[in-house]
C-alpha positions as a Markdown table, in Angstrom:
| # | Residue | x | y | z |
|---|---|---|---|---|
| 1 | Met | 51.3 | 27.8 | 35.7 |
| 2 | Asp | 52.2 | 28.6 | 32.2 |
| 3 | Val | 51.0 | 32.0 | 31.2 |
| 4 | Thr | 52.9 | 32.2 | 27.9 |
| 5 | Gly | 50.7 | 33.4 | 25.1 |
| 6 | Met | 48.0 | 34.7 | 27.3 |
| 7 | Asp | 46.6 | 38.2 | 26.9 |
| 8 | Ala | 46.8 | 40.7 | 29.8 |
| 9 | Asp | 43.4 | 39.9 | 31.1 |
| 10 | Ala | 44.1 | 36.1 | 31.1 |
| 11 | Gln | 47.4 | 36.7 | 32.9 |
| 12 | Ala | 45.7 | 38.8 | 35.5 |
| 13 | Ala | 43.0 | 36.2 | 36.0 |
| 14 | Ala | 45.7 | 33.5 | 36.4 |
| 15 | Ala | 47.6 | 35.6 | 38.9 |
| 16 | Ala | 44.5 | 36.2 | 40.9 |
| 17 | Ala | 43.6 | 32.5 | 40.8 |
| 18 | Leu | 47.1 | 31.7 | 42.1 |
| 19 | Leu | 46.9 | 34.3 | 44.9 |
| 20 | His | 43.5 | 33.0 | 45.9 |
| 21 | Ala | 44.9 | 29.4 | 46.0 |
| 22 | Leu | 47.8 | 30.6 | 48.2 |
| 23 | Ile | 45.5 | 32.4 | 50.6 |
| 24 | Glu | 43.2 | 29.5 | 50.8 |
| 25 | Ala | 46.2 | 27.2 | 51.6 |
| 26 | Gly | 47.2 | 29.5 | 54.4 |
| 27 | Ala | 50.5 | 30.5 | 52.7 |
| 28 | Phe | 50.1 | 34.2 | 53.5 |
| 29 | Gly | 50.6 | 35.4 | 56.9 |
| 30 | Pro | 53.7 | 35.2 | 59.1 |
| 31 | Phe | 56.3 | 33.4 | 57.1 |
| 32 | Val | 57.7 | 32.0 | 60.4 |
| 33 | Thr | 54.9 | 30.7 | 62.4 |
| 34 | Tyr | 54.8 | 31.7 | 66.0 |
| 35 | Val | 54.6 | 28.0 | 67.1 |
| 36 | Asp | 58.0 | 27.3 | 65.3 |
| 37 | Val | 59.6 | 30.3 | 67.0 |
| 38 | Ala | 58.1 | 29.2 | 70.4 |
| 39 | Ala | 59.5 | 25.7 | 69.9 |
| 40 | Ala | 63.0 | 26.9 | 69.1 |
| 41 | Cys | 62.9 | 29.3 | 72.1 |
| 42 | Leu | 61.6 | 26.6 | 74.4 |
| 43 | Tyr | 64.5 | 24.3 | 73.4 |
| 44 | Val | 67.1 | 26.9 | 74.1 |
| 45 | Tyr | 65.5 | 27.9 | 77.4 |
| 46 | Asp | 65.2 | 24.3 | 78.6 |
| 47 | Tyr | 68.7 | 23.5 | 77.6 |
| 48 | Phe | 70.2 | 26.3 | 79.8 |
| 49 | Leu | 67.9 | 25.2 | 82.7 |
| 50 | Thr | 69.2 | 21.6 | 82.6 |
| 51 | Ile | 72.8 | 21.9 | 81.4 |
| 52 | Gly | 74.1 | 21.8 | 84.9 |
| 53 | Met | 72.3 | 18.5 | 85.7 |
| 54 | Glu | 73.3 | 17.1 | 82.3 |
| 55 | Val | 77.0 | 17.8 | 82.9 |
| 56 | Glu | 76.9 | 16.2 | 86.4 |
| 57 | Leu | 74.7 | 13.2 | 85.6 |
| 58 | Val | 75.6 | 12.4 | 82.0 |
| 59 | Trp | 78.9 | 13.9 | 80.8 |
| 60 | Lys | 80.8 | 13.1 | 84.0 |
| 61 | Thr | 79.5 | 9.6 | 84.4 |
| 62 | Arg | 80.9 | 6.4 | 82.9 |
| 63 | Trp | 79.9 | 6.3 | 79.2 |
| 64 | Ser | 77.3 | 3.8 | 78.2 |
| 65 | Phe | 74.8 | 3.3 | 75.4 |
| 66 | Ile | 72.2 | 5.2 | 77.5 |
| 67 | Asn | 74.4 | 8.2 | 77.6 |
| 68 | Val | 75.0 | 8.1 | 73.8 |
| 69 | Leu | 71.2 | 7.7 | 73.2 |
| 70 | Tyr | 70.5 | 10.6 | 75.6 |
| 71 | Ile | 72.9 | 13.0 | 73.8 |
| 72 | Ala | 71.7 | 12.0 | 70.3 |
| 73 | Gln | 68.0 | 12.7 | 71.1 |
| 74 | Arg | 68.9 | 15.7 | 73.2 |
| 75 | Tyr | 70.8 | 17.6 | 70.5 |
| 76 | Met | 69.0 | 16.6 | 67.3 |
| 77 | Pro | 66.4 | 19.3 | 67.7 |
| 78 | Ala | 69.1 | 21.9 | 67.4 |
| 79 | Ile | 69.5 | 20.6 | 63.8 |
| 80 | Asp | 66.0 | 19.7 | 62.7 |
| 81 | Thr | 64.0 | 22.4 | 64.5 |
| 82 | Cys | 66.2 | 25.3 | 65.3 |
| 83 | Phe | 68.3 | 25.2 | 62.1 |
| 84 | Ile | 66.5 | 23.4 | 59.3 |
| 85 | Gly | 63.0 | 24.5 | 60.4 |
| 86 | Met | 64.0 | 28.2 | 60.6 |
| 87 | Trp | 66.0 | 28.0 | 57.4 |
| 88 | Arg | 63.0 | 26.6 | 55.6 |
| 89 | Gln | 60.9 | 29.6 | 56.5 |
| 90 | Leu | 63.5 | 32.3 | 56.5 |
| 91 | Gly | 65.7 | 31.3 | 53.6 |
| 92 | Phe | 65.4 | 32.4 | 50.0 |
| 93 | Leu | 64.6 | 28.9 | 48.7 |
| 94 | Ser | 64.0 | 27.6 | 45.2 |
| 95 | Leu | 61.0 | 25.5 | 44.4 |
| 96 | Asp | 63.3 | 22.4 | 44.1 |
| 97 | Gln | 64.8 | 23.1 | 47.5 |
| 98 | Cys | 61.3 | 23.4 | 49.0 |
| 99 | Lys | 60.4 | 20.0 | 47.7 |
| 100 | Ile | 63.6 | 18.3 | 48.9 |
| 101 | Leu | 64.0 | 19.9 | 52.4 |
| 102 | Pro | 60.9 | 18.2 | 53.9 |
| 103 | Tyr | 62.4 | 14.8 | 53.3 |
| 104 | Phe | 65.3 | 15.7 | 55.6 |
| 105 | Thr | 63.0 | 17.3 | 58.1 |
| 106 | Gly | 60.6 | 14.3 | 58.2 |
| 107 | Phe | 63.5 | 11.9 | 58.6 |
| 108 | Phe | 65.1 | 13.9 | 61.4 |
| 109 | Tyr | 61.8 | 14.4 | 63.2 |
| 110 | Met | 60.8 | 10.7 | 63.1 |
| 111 | Thr | 64.3 | 9.6 | 64.1 |
| 112 | Gly | 64.3 | 12.1 | 67.0 |
| 113 | Phe | 60.9 | 10.8 | 68.2 |
| 114 | Met | 62.1 | 7.2 | 67.9 |
| 115 | Leu | 65.3 | 7.9 | 69.9 |
| 116 | Ser | 63.4 | 9.6 | 72.7 |
| 117 | Glu | 60.9 | 6.8 | 72.9 |
| 118 | Met | 63.8 | 4.3 | 72.8 |
| 119 | Leu | 65.4 | 6.0 | 75.8 |
| 120 | Leu | 62.1 | 5.7 | 77.7 |
| 121 | Ser | 61.7 | 2.1 | 76.7 |
| 122 | Phe | 65.0 | 1.3 | 78.4 |
| 123 | Arg | 63.6 | 2.9 | 81.5 |
| 124 | Val | 60.6 | 0.5 | 81.4 |
| 125 | Trp | 62.9 | -2.4 | 80.8 |
| 126 | Ala | 65.0 | -1.4 | 83.8 |
| 127 | Leu | 61.8 | -1.1 | 85.9 |
| 128 | Trp | 61.1 | -4.7 | 85.1 |
| 129 | His | 64.7 | -5.8 | 86.1 |
| 130 | Asn | 65.8 | -6.5 | 82.5 |
| 131 | Ser | 63.0 | -9.0 | 81.9 |
| 132 | Lys | 63.9 | -11.5 | 79.2 |
| 133 | Lys | 60.3 | -11.5 | 78.0 |
| 134 | Leu | 60.4 | -7.7 | 77.5 |
| 135 | Ala | 63.9 | -8.0 | 76.0 |
| 136 | Ile | 62.3 | -10.0 | 73.2 |
| 137 | Gly | 58.8 | -8.5 | 73.1 |
| 138 | Leu | 59.6 | -4.8 | 73.2 |
| 139 | Pro | 62.0 | -4.7 | 70.2 |
| 140 | Ile | 59.5 | -6.7 | 68.1 |
| 141 | Leu | 56.6 | -4.3 | 69.1 |
| 142 | Phe | 58.9 | -1.3 | 68.6 |
| 143 | Val | 59.6 | -2.3 | 65.0 |
| 144 | Met | 55.9 | -3.0 | 64.4 |
| 145 | Val | 54.9 | 0.4 | 65.6 |
| 146 | Trp | 57.7 | 2.6 | 64.3 |
| 147 | Ala | 58.2 | 1.1 | 60.8 |
| 148 | Pro | 54.6 | 2.1 | 59.7 |
| 149 | Ser | 55.1 | 5.5 | 61.4 |
| 150 | Tyr | 58.2 | 6.2 | 59.3 |
| 151 | Tyr | 56.4 | 5.2 | 56.2 |
| 152 | Ala | 53.4 | 7.4 | 57.0 |
| 153 | Met | 55.7 | 10.4 | 57.4 |
| 154 | Phe | 57.3 | 9.5 | 54.0 |
| 155 | Leu | 53.9 | 9.4 | 52.3 |
| 156 | Tyr | 53.0 | 12.7 | 53.9 |
| 157 | Val | 56.2 | 14.4 | 52.7 |
| 158 | Asn | 55.7 | 12.9 | 49.3 |
| 159 | Ser | 52.2 | 14.4 | 49.1 |
| 160 | Leu | 53.4 | 18.0 | 49.7 |
| 161 | Gly | 52.9 | 20.4 | 46.8 |
| 162 | Tyr | 54.6 | 23.8 | 46.5 |
| 163 | Ala | 54.0 | 26.9 | 44.3 |
| 164 | Pro | 56.5 | 29.6 | 43.3 |
| 165 | Ser | 56.1 | 32.8 | 45.3 |
| 166 | Pro | 54.0 | 35.3 | 43.5 |
| 167 | Leu | 55.8 | 38.1 | 45.3 |
| 168 | Pro | 59.5 | 38.6 | 44.3 |
| 169 | Gly | 61.9 | 38.6 | 47.2 |
| 170 | Thr | 59.7 | 36.7 | 49.7 |
| 171 | Arg | 61.2 | 34.1 | 52.0 |
| 172 | Gly | 60.2 | 30.5 | 52.7 |
| 173 | Cys | 58.1 | 27.9 | 50.9 |
| 174 | Phe | 54.5 | 28.3 | 49.8 |
| 175 | Thr | 52.7 | 25.0 | 50.5 |
| 176 | Val | 49.5 | 24.5 | 48.4 |
| 177 | Ala | 48.9 | 20.8 | 48.9 |
| 178 | Ala | 49.3 | 18.3 | 51.7 |
| 179 | Gly | 47.9 | 14.8 | 52.4 |
| 180 | Glu | 46.7 | 13.4 | 55.7 |
| 181 | Gln | 49.0 | 10.4 | 55.9 |
| 182 | Val | 50.9 | 11.9 | 58.7 |
| 183 | Ile | 48.1 | 10.9 | 61.0 |
| 184 | Gly | 49.7 | 7.4 | 60.9 |
| 185 | Ala | 52.9 | 8.8 | 62.5 |
| 186 | Trp | 51.0 | 10.5 | 65.3 |
| 187 | Ser | 48.9 | 7.4 | 65.9 |
| 188 | Gly | 52.1 | 5.3 | 66.2 |
| 189 | Ile | 53.5 | 7.7 | 68.8 |
| 190 | Leu | 50.3 | 7.5 | 70.8 |
| 191 | Val | 50.3 | 3.7 | 70.6 |
| 192 | Trp | 53.9 | 3.4 | 71.8 |
| 193 | Asn | 53.4 | 5.9 | 74.6 |
| 194 | Thr | 50.3 | 3.9 | 75.8 |
| 195 | Val | 52.4 | 0.7 | 75.8 |
| 196 | Thr | 55.2 | 2.1 | 77.9 |
| 197 | Leu | 52.8 | 3.9 | 80.3 |
| 198 | Gly | 50.8 | 0.6 | 80.7 |
| 199 | Leu | 53.9 | -1.4 | 81.5 |
| 200 | Ser | 55.0 | 1.2 | 84.0 |
| 201 | Leu | 51.6 | 1.2 | 85.7 |
| 202 | Ile | 51.4 | -2.6 | 85.9 |
| 203 | His | 54.8 | -2.7 | 87.5 |
| 204 | Gly | 53.9 | 0.1 | 89.9 |
| 205 | Ile | 50.7 | -1.7 | 91.1 |
| 206 | Lys | 52.7 | -4.9 | 91.6 |
| 207 | Ser | 55.4 | -3.1 | 93.6 |
| 208 | Tyr | 52.8 | -1.3 | 95.8 |
| 209 | Cys | 51.0 | -4.6 | 96.5 |
| 210 | Ala | 54.3 | -6.2 | 97.5 |
| 211 | Gly | 55.0 | -3.3 | 99.9 |
| 212 | Ile | 57.8 | -1.8 | 97.8 |
| 213 | Thr | 57.3 | 1.9 | 97.2 |
| 214 | Pro | 60.7 | 3.4 | 96.7 |
| 215 | Lys | 61.0 | 7.1 | 96.1 |
| 216 | Leu | 62.9 | 6.5 | 92.8 |
| 217 | Ala | 60.0 | 4.5 | 91.4 |
| 218 | Ala | 57.6 | 7.3 | 92.4 |
| 219 | Val | 59.7 | 9.7 | 90.4 |
| 220 | Ile | 59.6 | 7.4 | 87.4 |
| 221 | Tyr | 55.9 | 6.9 | 87.5 |
| 222 | Arg | 55.2 | 10.6 | 88.0 |
| 223 | Asp | 57.4 | 11.7 | 85.1 |
| 224 | Gly | 56.0 | 9.0 | 82.9 |
| 225 | Ala | 52.5 | 10.1 | 83.6 |
| 226 | Tyr | 53.3 | 13.7 | 82.9 |
| 227 | Tyr | 55.1 | 12.7 | 79.7 |
| 228 | Tyr | 52.2 | 10.7 | 78.5 |
| 229 | Ile | 49.6 | 13.3 | 79.2 |
| 230 | Phe | 51.4 | 16.2 | 77.5 |
| 231 | Leu | 52.4 | 14.2 | 74.4 |
| 232 | Phe | 48.9 | 12.7 | 74.1 |
| 233 | Ile | 47.5 | 16.2 | 74.0 |
| 234 | Phe | 49.9 | 17.4 | 71.3 |
| 235 | Ser | 49.6 | 14.2 | 69.2 |
| 236 | Ala | 45.8 | 14.6 | 69.4 |
| 237 | Leu | 46.1 | 18.2 | 68.3 |
| 238 | Asn | 48.3 | 17.2 | 65.4 |
| 239 | Ile | 45.6 | 14.7 | 64.3 |
| 240 | Val | 42.9 | 17.3 | 64.6 |
| 241 | Phe | 44.8 | 20.0 | 62.7 |
| 242 | Thr | 45.8 | 17.5 | 60.0 |
| 243 | Leu | 42.1 | 16.8 | 59.4 |
| 244 | Thr | 40.8 | 20.3 | 59.6 |
| 245 | Leu | 43.4 | 23.0 | 58.7 |
| 246 | Gln | 44.7 | 24.2 | 55.4 |
| 247 | Pro | 47.7 | 22.4 | 53.8 |
| 248 | Ser | 50.4 | 24.8 | 55.1 |
| 249 | His | 49.1 | 24.4 | 58.7 |
| 250 | Lys | 48.3 | 20.7 | 58.9 |
| 251 | Val | 51.4 | 20.2 | 61.1 |
| 252 | Leu | 51.1 | 23.4 | 63.0 |
| 253 | Val | 52.4 | 22.1 | 66.3 |
| 254 | Met | 54.7 | 19.4 | 65.0 |
| 255 | Ser | 57.8 | 21.3 | 65.9 |
| 256 | Leu | 56.5 | 22.0 | 69.4 |
| 257 | Glu | 55.8 | 18.3 | 69.9 |
| 258 | Arg | 59.3 | 17.5 | 68.6 |
| 259 | Ile | 60.9 | 19.7 | 71.2 |
| 260 | Leu | 58.7 | 18.4 | 74.0 |
| 261 | His | 59.5 | 14.9 | 73.1 |
| 262 | Ser | 63.2 | 15.5 | 73.5 |
| 263 | Met | 62.8 | 17.7 | 76.5 |
| 264 | Phe | 60.6 | 15.3 | 78.5 |
| 265 | Ala | 62.7 | 12.2 | 77.7 |
| 266 | Ser | 65.8 | 14.1 | 78.8 |
| 267 | Arg | 64.2 | 15.3 | 82.0 |
| 268 | Val | 63.0 | 11.8 | 82.8 |
| 269 | Leu | 66.5 | 10.4 | 82.7 |
| 270 | Leu | 68.0 | 13.4 | 84.6 |
| 271 | His | 65.3 | 13.3 | 87.3 |
| 272 | Met | 65.8 | 9.5 | 87.7 |
| 273 | Arg | 69.5 | 9.8 | 88.1 |
| 274 | Ser | 69.3 | 12.8 | 90.4 |
| 275 | Ser | 66.7 | 11.0 | 92.6 |
| 276 | Ala | 68.8 | 7.9 | 92.7 |
| 277 | Lys | 71.9 | 9.8 | 93.7 |
| 278 | Val | 70.1 | 11.5 | 96.6 |
| 279 | Asn | 67.5 | 9.0 | 97.8 |
| 280 | Val | 69.5 | 5.8 | 97.5 |
| 281 | Gly | 72.3 | 7.3 | 99.5 |
| 282 | Gly | 70.0 | 8.5 | 102.2 |
| 283 | Ala | 68.1 | 5.2 | 102.5 |
| 284 | Leu | 71.2 | 3.1 | 102.6 |
| 285 | Thr | 72.9 | 5.3 | 105.1 |
| 286 | Glu | 70.0 | 4.9 | 107.6 |
| 287 | Trp | 70.0 | 1.1 | 107.1 |
| 288 | Ala | 73.8 | 0.8 | 107.5 |
| 289 | Asn | 73.7 | 2.9 | 110.7 |
| 290 | Ala | 70.9 | 0.8 | 112.2 |
| 291 | Ser | 72.2 | -2.7 | 111.1 |
| 292 | Gly | 75.9 | -2.5 | 111.7 |
| 293 | Thr | 78.9 | -0.8 | 110.2 |
| 294 | Gly | 78.4 | 0.3 | 106.6 |
| 295 | Gln | 80.4 | 2.1 | 104.0 |
| 296 | Ile | 78.8 | 3.9 | 101.1 |
| 297 | Gly | 80.9 | 4.7 | 98.1 |
| 298 | Ser | 80.1 | 7.3 | 95.5 |
| 299 | Trp | 76.8 | 6.8 | 93.6 |
| 300 | Arg | 78.9 | 5.6 | 90.6 |
| 301 | Arg | 80.6 | 2.8 | 92.5 |
| 302 | Pro | 79.3 | -0.5 | 94.0 |
| 303 | Leu | 77.9 | -0.1 | 97.6 |
| 304 | Glu | 79.2 | -2.5 | 100.2 |
| 305 | Phe | 77.8 | -3.2 | 103.7 |
| 306 | Arg | 79.1 | -5.1 | 106.7 |
| 307 | Val | 76.4 | -6.6 | 108.9 |
| 308 | Asp | 77.6 | -8.9 | 111.7 |
| 309 | Asn | 80.9 | -9.7 | 109.9 |
| 310 | Thr | 79.1 | -10.4 | 106.6 |
| 311 | Thr | 79.9 | -8.1 | 103.6 |
| 312 | Ser | 77.6 | -7.9 | 100.6 |
| 313 | Asp | 77.6 | -6.0 | 97.3 |
| 314 | Leu | 74.2 | -4.3 | 96.8 |
| 315 | Arg | 74.2 | -5.0 | 93.1 |
| 316 | Ser | 74.1 | -8.7 | 93.8 |
| 317 | Gly | 71.5 | -8.3 | 96.6 |
| 318 | Met | 72.1 | -7.8 | 100.3 |
| 319 | His | 73.1 | -10.8 | 102.4 |
| 320 | Tyr | 72.4 | -10.9 | 106.2 |
| 321 | Gln | 73.7 | -13.1 | 109.0 |
| 322 | Ser | 72.2 | -13.0 | 112.5 |
| 323 | Thr | 74.0 | -14.1 | 115.7 |
| 324 | Met | 72.5 | -16.7 | 117.9 |
| 325 | Gly | 71.2 | -16.0 | 121.4 |
| 326 | Gly | 70.2 | -12.6 | 122.7 |
| 327 | Gly | 71.5 | -10.9 | 119.6 |
| 328 | Ala | 69.0 | -12.7 | 117.4 |
| 329 | Gly | 66.1 | -10.9 | 118.8 |
| 330 | Lys | 67.8 | -7.5 | 118.5 |
| 331 | His | 68.8 | -8.0 | 114.9 |
| 332 | Gly | 65.5 | -9.6 | 114.0 |
| 333 | Ala | 63.7 | -6.5 | 115.3 |
| 334 | Glu | 66.1 | -4.3 | 113.4 |
| 335 | Glu | 65.5 | -6.2 | 110.2 |
| 336 | Asn | 61.7 | -6.1 | 110.7 |
| 337 | Gly | 61.9 | -2.4 | 111.4 |
| 338 | Tyr | 64.0 | -1.6 | 108.3 |
| 339 | Gly | 63.0 | -4.4 | 106.0 |
| 340 | Arg | 61.0 | -2.3 | 103.7 |
| 341 | Arg | 63.6 | 0.5 | 103.6 |
| 342 | Arg | 66.2 | -2.1 | 102.8 |
| 343 | Lys | 64.1 | -3.6 | 100.1 |
| 344 | Ser | 63.3 | -0.2 | 98.6 |
| 345 | Ala | 67.0 | 0.8 | 98.7 |
| 346 | Asp | 68.0 | -2.4 | 97.0 |
| 347 | Tyr | 65.3 | -1.9 | 94.3 |
| 348 | Glu | 66.4 | 1.7 | 93.7 |
| 349 | Met | 70.1 | 0.9 | 93.3 |
| 350 | Gln | 69.4 | -2.1 | 91.0 |
| 351 | Thr | 67.1 | 0.0 | 88.8 |
| 352 | Phe | 69.5 | 2.9 | 88.6 |
| 353 | Glu | 72.5 | 0.8 | 87.6 |
| 354 | Lys | 70.5 | -0.7 | 84.7 |
| 355 | Phe | 69.6 | 2.8 | 83.5 |
């Protein structure tokens, strides 16, 4: 606002009008919102809770694309939420810096959301045993959902308006205008979460009807349901706040959803690998002891079994050979008694090795 040439009364009126606009926009109050501080603290707290599992189940395992994807989406919040987010509110920023910084934040946030969802999409693909149809359909649908979401975030960042601080020496940026285009980003996240949850539930129902209910799958379904419920709540809150709150508070819980996205996706992978490490070993040990002589390697190596002089690699499916005569009934009974356990163990190991 140019106040050059105004008399004292006009300048006072202009200053009062600016202050009123800032107050109406929600610019005054805590310069660092409590939600942003809570999000940063939650990230650090969860990191120290899970670092032991991460070292054992990620860093010490054979490197793969899944490991790289996990690490990227796990550590990005340290940059976009804990560093850039706090700097935006605590730093002495110029008006130009306030206008440029949200472009970086928006890009990092959307990329972090996308990587977390990509990690969970691989989980769904693994559940469906690397289905060729999903290998084609999921990437196409992924682009159809996330490309508009990126664009919606860009439009929202482009709509942000800032005003210079009326109080010398204050920190942070004063937002006085913000559009509602970011609703497109939250809607895209909801759509993709619904797709992955739906595919997981369909597979779970089919497995249950086929009599295959492995513990690993139960962990996957449970974590997937929790993940969907919590993120649905926060995405819905973001939509409501965008439609109802003042410009500076339209994305009030965005940083918290960002942290939860990374946290839940990380825990889904860690819980899945931890459950596979424990439950697969236990199930296969029982089957090996009941069927013949068995040897179980570490959870990172192929498992081999010897049943009636027949050796099979679990990754290519178990193979069984029964003896003729009196032994046939015995081995037949054993196979009937442990058939479901064998099928579940085979399922768990195949799923784990794909993920």
